[in-house]
VEXDREN-2710 file (C-alpha; in Angstrom, 1 decimal):
% VEXDREN-2710
k/r/px/py/pz
1/UNK/21.6/-34.0/-16.9
2/UNK/19.1/-34.5/-14.1
3/UNK/16.6/-31.8/-13.5
4/UNK/16.1/-30.7/-9.9
5/UNK/12.6/-31.3/-8.8
6/UNK/10.8/-28.2/-7.8
7/UNK/9.4/-28.5/-4.3
8/UNK/5.6/-28.8/-4.4
9/UNK/4.6/-27.6/-1.0
10/UNK/0.9/-28.4/-1.5
11/UNK/0.0/-28.1/2.2
12/UNK/1.8/-24.8/2.4
13/UNK/-0.1/-23.6/-0.7
14/UNK/-3.4/-24.3/1.0
15/UNK/-2.3/-22.5/4.1
16/UNK/-1.0/-19.6/2.0
17/UNK/-4.4/-19.5/0.2
18/UNK/-6.3/-19.4/3.4
19/UNK/-4.1/-16.5/4.7
20/UNK/-4.6/-14.6/1.5
21/UNK/-8.4/-15.0/1.7
22/UNK/-8.2/-13.7/5.3
23/UNK/-6.2/-10.7/4.1
24/UNK/-8.9/-9.8/1.6
25/UNK/-11.5/-9.4/4.3
26/UNK/-11.3/-5.6/4.3
27/UNK/-11.7/-5.4/0.5
28/UNK/-14.6/-8.0/0.5
29/UNK/-16.2/-6.2/3.4
30/UNK/-16.5/-2.9/1.4
31/UNK/-18.0/-4.7/-1.6
32/UNK/-20.5/-6.8/0.4
33/UNK/-21.7/-3.8/2.4
34/UNK/-22.1/-1.8/-0.8
35/UNK/-24.2/-4.5/-2.3
36/UNK/-26.3/-5.0/0.8
37/UNK/-27.2/-1.3/1.3
38/UNK/-28.0/-0.8/-2.4
39/UNK/-26.4/1.4/-5.0
40/UNK/-28.9/4.2/-4.4
41/UNK/-27.9/4.4/-0.7
42/UNK/-24.2/4.1/-1.7
43/UNK/-24.5/7.1/-4.1
44/UNK/-26.5/9.1/-1.5
45/UNK/-23.8/8.5/1.2
46/UNK/-20.8/9.1/-1.1
47/UNK/-22.1/12.1/-3.0
48/UNK/-22.4/14.4/0.0
49/UNK/-20.8/17.7/0.8
50/UNK/-19.1/16.2/3.8
51/UNK/-17.4/13.5/1.6
52/UNK/-16.3/16.2/-0.8
53/UNK/-14.8/18.2/2.0
54/UNK/-12.9/15.2/3.4
55/UNK/-11.7/14.4/-0.1
56/UNK/-10.5/18.0/-0.6
57/UNK/-8.7/18.0/2.7
58/UNK/-7.0/14.7/1.8
59/UNK/-5.9/15.8/-1.6
60/UNK/-4.6/19.1/-0.3
61/UNK/-2.7/17.4/2.5
62/UNK/-1.1/15.0/0.0
63/UNK/-0.4/17.6/-2.6
64/UNK/1.4/19.9/-0.1
65/UNK/3.1/17.3/2.0
66/UNK/4.6/15.0/-0.6
67/UNK/6.6/17.6/-2.6
68/UNK/8.1/19.1/0.6
69/UNK/9.0/15.6/1.9
70/UNK/10.6/14.7/-1.5
71/UNK/12.6/18.0/-1.6
72/UNK/13.8/17.5/2.0
73/UNK/14.6/13.8/1.4
74/UNK/16.6/14.5/-1.8
75/UNK/18.4/17.6/-0.3
76/UNK/19.4/15.9/3.0
77/UNK/20.4/12.7/1.2
78/UNK/22.7/14.6/-1.2
79/UNK/24.3/16.6/1.6
80/UNK/25.0/13.6/3.7
81/UNK/26.1/11.2/0.9
82/UNK/27.7/13.2/-1.8
83/UNK/29.3/16.3/-0.2
84/UNK/32.1/17.0/2.2
85/UNK/29.7/18.5/4.8
86/UNK/31.2/18.0/8.3
87/UNK/29.5/15.5/10.6
88/UNK/27.8/13.7/7.8
89/UNK/27.6/10.3/9.6
90/UNK/26.0/11.8/12.7
91/UNK/23.6/13.8/10.6
92/UNK/22.6/10.7/8.6
93/UNK/21.7/8.9/11.8
94/UNK/19.8/11.9/13.2
95/UNK/17.9/12.3/10.0
96/UNK/16.3/8.9/10.6
97/UNK/15.7/9.5/14.3
98/UNK/12.2/11.2/13.9
99/UNK/10.9/7.7/12.9
100/UNK/11.4/6.7/16.6
101/UNK/8.8/9.2/17.6
102/UNK/5.2/8.1/16.6
103/UNK/3.4/10.7/14.5
104/UNK/0.7/11.3/17.1
105/UNK/3.5/12.1/19.7
106/UNK/4.9/14.6/17.2
107/UNK/1.5/16.2/17.1
108/UNK/1.0/16.1/20.8
109/UNK/4.3/17.9/21.3
110/UNK/3.5/20.7/18.9
111/UNK/0.0/21.2/20.1
112/UNK/1.1/21.3/23.7
113/UNK/3.8/23.8/22.8
114/UNK/1.8/25.9/20.3
115/UNK/-1.9/25.4/21.1
116/UNK/-3.0/27.6/18.2
117/UNK/-1.5/25.2/15.6
118/UNK/-4.4/23.6/13.8
119/UNK/-5.9/23.0/10.3
120/UNK/-4.2/22.3/7.1
121/UNK/-1.0/24.2/7.8
122/UNK/-0.5/22.5/11.1
123/UNK/-1.2/19.1/9.6
124/UNK/1.3/19.7/6.8
125/UNK/4.0/20.9/9.2
126/UNK/3.8/18.0/11.6
127/UNK/3.3/15.4/8.7
128/UNK/6.5/16.6/7.0
129/UNK/8.5/16.5/10.2
130/UNK/7.2/13.0/11.1
131/UNK/7.4/11.3/7.7
132/UNK/10.3/12.9/5.6
133/UNK/12.7/10.1/6.8
134/UNK/10.7/7.6/4.8
135/UNK/12.0/9.3/1.7
136/UNK/15.4/10.1/3.0
137/UNK/16.2/6.4/3.8
138/UNK/15.7/5.0/0.3
139/UNK/17.2/8.0/-1.5
140/UNK/20.3/8.0/0.6
141/UNK/20.8/4.3/0.1
142/UNK/20.4/4.7/-3.7
143/UNK/22.9/7.6/-3.8
144/UNK/25.4/5.4/-1.9
145/UNK/25.1/2.7/-4.5
146/UNK/25.2/4.8/-7.7
147/UNK/28.3/4.4/-9.8
148/UNK/29.9/7.9/-10.3
149/UNK/31.2/6.9/-13.8
150/UNK/28.1/8.4/-15.5
151/UNK/28.6/11.6/-13.6
152/UNK/32.2/11.7/-14.6
153/UNK/31.3/11.3/-18.3
154/UNK/28.7/14.1/-18.0
155/UNK/31.2/16.4/-16.4
156/UNK/33.8/15.6/-19.0
157/UNK/31.3/16.6/-21.7
158/UNK/31.1/20.0/-20.2
159/UNK/28.0/19.9/-18.0
160/UNK/27.9/22.1/-14.9
161/UNK/27.5/20.3/-11.5
162/UNK/23.9/21.2/-11.1
163/UNK/23.1/20.0/-14.7
164/UNK/24.9/16.7/-13.9
165/UNK/22.7/16.3/-10.9
166/UNK/19.5/17.2/-12.7
167/UNK/20.2/15.1/-15.9
168/UNK/22.1/12.2/-14.6
169/UNK/21.6/11.7/-10.8
170/UNK/18.0/12.7/-10.4
171/UNK/16.5/10.4/-13.0
172/UNK/18.2/7.4/-11.2
173/UNK/16.4/8.4/-8.0
174/UNK/13.0/7.7/-9.6
175/UNK/12.4/4.4/-7.9
176/UNK/13.3/5.4/-4.3
177/UNK/11.4/8.7/-4.7
178/UNK/8.3/6.9/-6.0
179/UNK/8.5/4.2/-3.3
180/UNK/9.1/6.6/-0.5
181/UNK/6.4/8.9/-1.7
182/UNK/3.9/6.0/-1.8
183/UNK/4.9/5.0/1.8
184/UNK/4.4/8.6/3.0
185/UNK/1.1/8.9/1.1
186/UNK/-0.3/5.8/2.7
187/UNK/0.7/7.0/6.1
188/UNK/-1.1/10.3/5.4
189/UNK/-4.2/8.4/4.5
190/UNK/-4.0/6.1/7.5
191/UNK/-3.0/8.5/10.3
192/UNK/-5.5/9.3/13.0
193/UNK/-4.0/10.7/16.1
194/UNK/-1.8/13.3/14.4
195/UNK/-4.8/15.0/12.7
196/UNK/-7.1/14.7/15.7
197/UNK/-4.6/16.8/17.7
198/UNK/-4.4/19.5/15.1
199/UNK/-8.1/19.5/14.5
200/UNK/-7.8/18.6/10.8
201/UNK/-10.6/16.4/9.4
202/UNK/-9.5/13.5/7.2
203/UNK/-11.3/10.3/6.2
204/UNK/-9.7/8.4/9.1
205/UNK/-10.9/10.9/11.8
206/UNK/-14.3/11.1/10.2
207/UNK/-14.7/7.3/10.1
208/UNK/-13.7/7.1/13.8
209/UNK/-16.2/9.8/14.8
210/UNK/-18.9/8.3/12.7
211/UNK/-18.3/4.9/14.3
212/UNK/-18.4/6.3/17.8
213/UNK/-21.7/8.1/17.1
214/UNK/-23.6/5.6/15.1
215/UNK/-21.7/2.3/15.9
216/UNK/-20.8/0.8/12.5
217/UNK/-23.5/2.5/10.5
218/UNK/-23.5/2.5/6.6
219/UNK/-22.0/6.1/6.6
220/UNK/-18.8/4.9/8.3
221/UNK/-18.6/1.9/5.9
222/UNK/-19.0/4.1/2.8
223/UNK/-16.3/6.5/4.1
224/UNK/-14.1/3.5/4.5
225/UNK/-14.8/2.6/0.9
226/UNK/-13.8/6.0/-0.4
227/UNK/-10.6/5.8/1.7
228/UNK/-9.9/2.4/0.3
229/UNK/-10.2/3.8/-3.3
230/UNK/-7.8/6.6/-2.4
231/UNK/-5.2/4.0/-1.2
232/UNK/-5.6/1.9/-4.3
233/UNK/-5.3/5.1/-6.4
234/UNK/-2.0/5.9/-4.7
235/UNK/-0.8/2.4/-5.5
236/UNK/-1.7/2.7/-9.2
237/UNK/-0.1/6.2/-9.3
238/UNK/3.1/4.9/-7.8
239/UNK/3.2/2.0/-10.3
240/UNK/2.8/4.4/-13.2
241/UNK/5.4/6.8/-11.9
242/UNK/7.9/4.0/-11.3
243/UNK/7.9/3.0/-15.0
244/UNK/9.7/0.1/-16.5
245/UNK/13.2/1.6/-17.0
246/UNK/16.2/-0.4/-15.9
247/UNK/18.8/1.1/-13.5
248/UNK/21.2/-1.7/-13.1
249/UNK/24.9/-1.4/-14.0
250/UNK/25.8/-3.9/-16.7
251/UNK/29.5/-3.4/-17.0
252/UNK/32.1/-5.8/-15.5
253/UNK/33.8/-5.2/-12.2
254/UNK/32.5/-3.3/-9.2
255/UNK/31.7/0.4/-9.1
256/UNK/34.0/2.6/-7.2
257/UNK/32.9/5.0/-4.5
258/UNK/32.1/8.6/-5.3
259/UNK/34.3/11.4/-4.2
260/UNK/32.6/13.9/-1.9
261/UNK/31.8/17.1/-3.7
262/UNK/33.5/20.1/-2.1
263/UNK/31.1/22.8/-1.0
264/UNK/31.8/26.5/-1.0
265/UNK/31.5/28.3/2.3
266/UNK/28.1/29.8/1.5
267/UNK/26.6/26.5/0.5
268/UNK/28.1/24.7/3.4
269/UNK/26.6/27.2/5.9
270/UNK/23.2/27.1/4.1
271/UNK/23.3/23.3/4.2
272/UNK/24.2/23.2/7.9
273/UNK/21.5/25.8/8.7
274/UNK/18.9/23.8/6.8
275/UNK/19.8/20.6/8.6
276/UNK/20.0/22.2/12.0
277/UNK/16.5/23.8/11.5
278/UNK/14.9/20.5/10.3
279/UNK/16.4/18.4/13.1
280/UNK/15.5/21.0/15.7
281/UNK/11.9/21.0/14.6
282/UNK/11.7/17.2/14.0
283/UNK/13.6/16.1/17.1
284/UNK/14.2/19.1/19.4
285/UNK/10.6/20.1/19.7
286/UNK/9.2/16.7/20.5
287/UNK/12.0/15.7/22.9
288/UNK/12.2/19.0/24.7
289/UNK/8.4/19.2/25.0
290/UNK/8.3/15.6/26.3
291/UNK/11.0/16.4/28.9
292/UNK/9.1/19.5/29.9
293/UNK/5.9/17.6/30.7
294/UNK/7.9/14.8/32.4
295/UNK/9.5/17.5/34.6
296/UNK/6.1/19.3/35.2
297/UNK/4.4/16.1/36.3
298/UNK/3.9/15.2/39.9
299/UNK/4.2/11.9/41.6
300/UNK/0.5/11.3/40.8
301/UNK/1.3/11.5/37.1
302/UNK/3.7/8.6/37.4
303/UNK/0.9/6.3/38.3
304/UNK/2.9/3.0/38.2
305/UNK/-0.2/1.0/39.1
306/UNK/-1.5/2.0/35.6
307/UNK/1.7/2.4/33.7
308/UNK/3.1/-1.1/34.5
309/UNK/-0.1/-3.0/33.4
310/UNK/-0.2/-0.9/30.2
311/UNK/3.4/-1.8/29.5
312/UNK/2.9/-5.4/30.3
313/UNK/-0.2/-5.7/28.1
314/UNK/1.6/-3.9/25.2
315/UNK/4.6/-6.2/25.4
316/UNK/2.3/-9.3/25.6
317/UNK/0.2/-8.2/22.6
318/UNK/3.3/-7.2/20.6
319/UNK/5.1/-10.5/21.4
320/UNK/2.1/-12.7/20.5
321/UNK/1.4/-10.7/17.3
322/UNK/5.0/-11.0/16.2
323/UNK/5.0/-14.7/16.6
324/UNK/1.6/-15.2/14.8
325/UNK/2.6/-12.8/12.0
326/UNK/5.9/-14.6/11.5
327/UNK/4.1/-17.9/11.4
328/UNK/1.7/-16.6/8.8
329/UNK/4.5/-15.2/6.7
330/UNK/6.4/-18.5/6.5
331/UNK/4.2/-20.3/3.9
332/UNK/4.0/-17.3/1.5
333/UNK/7.7/-16.5/1.9
334/UNK/8.8/-20.1/1.4
335/UNK/6.6/-20.4/-1.7
336/UNK/7.9/-17.2/-3.1
337/UNK/11.4/-18.5/-3.1
338/UNK/11.1/-22.2/-3.4
339/UNK/8.1/-22.6/-5.7
340/UNK/7.3/-19.4/-7.5
341/UNK/4.2/-19.5/-9.8
342/UNK/1.3/-17.4/-10.9
343/UNK/-0.9/-18.4/-7.9
344/UNK/1.9/-17.5/-5.5
345/UNK/2.4/-14.1/-7.0
346/UNK/-1.3/-13.5/-6.8
347/UNK/-1.4/-14.4/-3.2
348/UNK/1.5/-12.1/-2.5
349/UNK/-0.2/-9.2/-4.2
350/UNK/-3.3/-9.8/-2.0
351/UNK/-1.2/-9.2/1.1
352/UNK/0.4/-6.0/-0.1
353/UNK/-2.8/-4.5/-1.4
354/UNK/-4.6/-5.3/1.9
355/UNK/-1.7/-4.0/4.0
356/UNK/-1.9/-0.6/2.2
357/UNK/-5.3/0.0/3.7
358/UNK/-5.4/2.1/6.9
359/UNK/-5.8/0.3/10.2
360/UNK/-9.2/1.9/10.8
361/UNK/-10.6/0.2/7.6
362/UNK/-9.2/-3.2/8.7
363/UNK/-10.7/-2.7/12.2
364/UNK/-14.0/-1.6/10.8
365/UNK/-14.2/-4.6/8.5
366/UNK/-13.4/-7.0/11.4
367/UNK/-16.0/-5.3/13.6
368/UNK/-18.6/-5.9/11.0
369/UNK/-17.6/-9.4/10.2
370/UNK/-17.4/-10.4/13.9
371/UNK/-20.8/-8.9/14.8
372/UNK/-22.6/-10.4/11.8
373/UNK/-21.0/-13.8/11.5
374/UNK/-19.1/-14.5/14.7
375/UNK/-20.5/-12.4/17.6
376/UNK/-18.5/-14.4/20.1
377/UNK/-15.3/-12.9/18.6
378/UNK/-16.3/-9.2/18.8
379/UNK/-13.9/-7.3/21.0
380/UNK/-11.8/-10.3/21.8
381/UNK/-8.0/-10.8/21.6
382/UNK/-8.6/-13.0/18.6
383/UNK/-10.0/-10.2/16.5
384/UNK/-7.4/-7.7/17.7
385/UNK/-4.5/-10.1/17.0
386/UNK/-6.0/-10.9/13.5
387/UNK/-6.0/-7.2/12.8
388/UNK/-2.3/-6.9/13.7
389/UNK/-1.5/-9.9/11.5
390/UNK/-3.3/-8.5/8.5
391/UNK/-1.7/-5.0/9.0
392/UNK/1.9/-6.1/9.5
393/UNK/2.2/-9.3/7.5
394/UNK/4.1/-7.7/4.6
395/UNK/6.7/-6.3/7.0
396/UNK/7.4/-9.9/8.1
397/UNK/7.3/-11.3/4.5
398/UNK/9.9/-8.9/3.2
399/UNK/12.6/-9.8/5.7
400/UNK/11.7/-13.5/5.9
401/UNK/11.9/-13.8/2.1
402/UNK/15.4/-12.4/2.2
403/UNK/16.5/-14.9/4.9
404/UNK/15.0/-17.9/3.0
405/UNK/16.6/-16.9/-0.2
406/UNK/20.0/-17.1/1.5
407/UNK/19.4/-20.6/2.7
408/UNK/20.5/-23.1/0.0
409/UNK/17.7/-25.4/-1.3
410/UNK/20.3/-28.2/-1.6
411/UNK/20.4/-28.4/2.2
412/UNK/16.6/-29.0/2.3
413/UNK/17.0/-31.7/-0.4
414/UNK/19.8/-33.4/1.6
415/UNK/17.7/-33.4/4.7
416/UNK/14.8/-35.1/2.9
417/UNK/17.1/-37.6/1.4
418/UNK/18.2/-38.5/4.9
419/UNK/14.6/-39.2/5.9
420/UNK/13.4/-35.9/7.2
421/UNK/9.8/-34.9/6.2
422/UNK/9.3/-31.6/4.3
423/UNK/8.0/-30.0/7.5
424/UNK/11.1/-31.1/9.5
425/UNK/13.4/-29.9/6.7
426/UNK/11.7/-26.5/6.7
427/UNK/11.8/-26.1/10.4
428/UNK/15.1/-27.7/11.2
429/UNK/17.2/-26.4/8.2
430/UNK/15.7/-23.5/6.3
431/UNK/14.2/-21.5/9.1
432/UNK/17.3/-22.0/11.3
433/UNK/19.4/-20.5/8.5
434/UNK/16.8/-17.7/8.0
435/UNK/16.9/-16.9/11.7
436/UNK/18.4/-13.4/11.2
437/UNK/15.8/-12.4/8.7
438/UNK/13.1/-13.9/10.9
439/UNK/14.2/-12.0/13.9
440/UNK/14.3/-8.7/12.0
441/UNK/10.8/-9.5/10.7
442/UNK/9.5/-10.2/14.3
443/UNK/11.2/-7.0/15.6
444/UNK/9.4/-4.8/12.9
445/UNK/6.1/-6.3/13.7
446/UNK/6.7/-6.0/17.5
447/UNK/7.5/-2.3/17.3
448/UNK/4.7/-1.7/14.8
449/UNK/2.2/-3.1/17.3
450/UNK/3.6/-1.0/20.1
451/UNK/2.8/2.2/18.2
452/UNK/-0.5/1.1/16.7
453/UNK/-3.5/3.2/17.8
454/UNK/-6.7/3.1/15.6
455/UNK/-7.2/-0.7/15.4
456/UNK/-6.5/-1.0/19.1
457/UNK/-9.0/1.7/20.0
458/UNK/-11.8/-0.1/18.0
459/UNK/-11.0/-3.7/18.7
460/UNK/-9.3/-4.0/22.1
461/UNK/-11.4/-6.0/24.7
462/UNK/-12.7/-4.1/27.6
463/UNK/-10.0/-3.6/30.2
464/UNK/-7.2/-3.9/27.7
465/UNK/-5.0/-0.8/27.7
466/UNK/-1.8/-0.5/25.7
467/UNK/0.8/2.3/25.9
468/UNK/-0.7/3.9/22.8
469/UNK/-4.3/3.8/24.0
470/UNK/-3.4/4.9/27.5
471/UNK/-1.5/7.8/26.0
472/UNK/-4.5/8.7/23.9
473/UNK/-6.9/8.6/26.8
474/UNK/-4.7/11.0/28.9
475/UNK/-3.9/13.4/26.0
476/UNK/-7.6/13.5/25.0
477/UNK/-8.3/14.8/28.5
478/UNK/-5.6/17.6/27.9
479/UNK/-3.6/16.0/30.7
480/UNK/-0.3/16.2/28.9
481/UNK/1.8/15.6/32.0
482/UNK/0.0/12.3/32.7
483/UNK/0.4/11.3/29.0
484/UNK/4.2/12.0/29.0
485/UNK/5.3/8.7/30.7
486/UNK/3.5/6.6/28.1
487/UNK/4.9/8.6/25.3
488/UNK/8.4/8.3/26.7
489/UNK/8.1/4.5/26.9
490/UNK/6.9/4.3/23.3
491/UNK/9.8/6.4/22.1
492/UNK/12.4/4.4/24.1
493/UNK/11.1/1.1/22.6
494/UNK/11.0/2.6/19.1
495/UNK/14.7/3.6/19.1
496/UNK/16.0/0.1/18.4
497/UNK/13.8/-0.1/15.2
498/UNK/15.1/3.2/14.1
499/UNK/18.7/2.1/14.5
500/UNK/17.8/-1.2/12.8
501/UNK/16.4/0.7/9.8
502/UNK/19.4/3.0/9.5
503/UNK/22.1/0.2/9.9
504/UNK/20.2/-2.2/7.5
505/UNK/20.0/0.6/4.9
506/UNK/23.7/1.2/5.1
507/UNK/24.6/-2.5/5.0
508/UNK/22.4/-3.1/2.0
509/UNK/23.8/-0.1/0.1
510/UNK/27.4/-1.2/0.8
511/UNK/26.9/-4.7/-0.6
END
């Protein structure tokens, strides 16, 4: 029996290695700066009361926000996926809709409605409303896939419904809860605009303020180092919480769907009240506040001579970044499917670790590198686009890998046997078949760039203004009516991504 030759892809491996080294720039930047300033200076800058205050704020924010998000995610997912609650499908779509509103627009809406909201309590409230869908999505998808046979057995053994949920269902939600909590935690560490509005100091806001005042001083770099350690600590914590248990069903046949659990009148009313309250706070407040400021604005606030260029520049940057990120994702994704090995897995981990770092750390690293080693690249489109690629590359890789996995390798082999080069086989056969995954990857990057704020503020060339940076400039001047049109455009362009996430989650769960 002939053994199929594994594709070598030497050229792709070299390209993937170069991309992985580029993705390590933020990590290497922190290490190099620490060595250059000396350990005594590092210790003096890190062991300061200000750093302790920021660390305390960050830990308090995570400790309060994550449990509430987990509780909301599990409760809403159970109500929409496992009960006979009326309007479940509509509620399921609305529960994902807050993701269409960038977090800093959530904060803008609340601060303009309730100017007294500030500090830790305001930060926790807005963070929960903006980020709980990141937990709802994976938990709901997992509940949809669970085989109810285990629950039937537990019920037959005499366990009450709440005991069945706690002892059978909840342990099987460990993976989505850990993954969703990690995603929310990383967003809490990276968010800038939300906490600036509510006047709550975090590492990200402090780094930006320090950069603005001292322009890339050692203090900002060391704060970035502490923030990087917090991100890596979250990754390690998620890995330990995830564990190594297996959750796959091993029996023959396909699992049947679960029967919706009948709710009593009291529980049904309480569930509807909870959902109505959460959706009113997460959707009603931002949308109604936005409509209020749109209505309060005059013709001067609809400054099309400024809005149209901002929209055009945003679309241009997002389009170019999507194409570049997709091109960078091709070598790593192809190697992951066609030629998996230890080197490839190491390269992939580099991208995921680097992408977990906040955008302000990536931007600060590129500022330092460009100023010291390539001054001609400082505050150019090249540096800005590189930041977008480093930040959003894993989004493209995840979707592109799935598309390449569904393209049979035999078609590539056949194309080569007919005289096609490996590059021609990859471009003409594999990537054509992987087009749906590639288009989804490009869409995720495109919409990620539209709502990106911190890296754009630090790296954008003079004269470049995106919708996010224009919104930030207007809202920083407390001109909420002038900021509203930019916010509306961002929300409208984010809606397709939200629907894509929701529909993709349902399709994946139904397979």
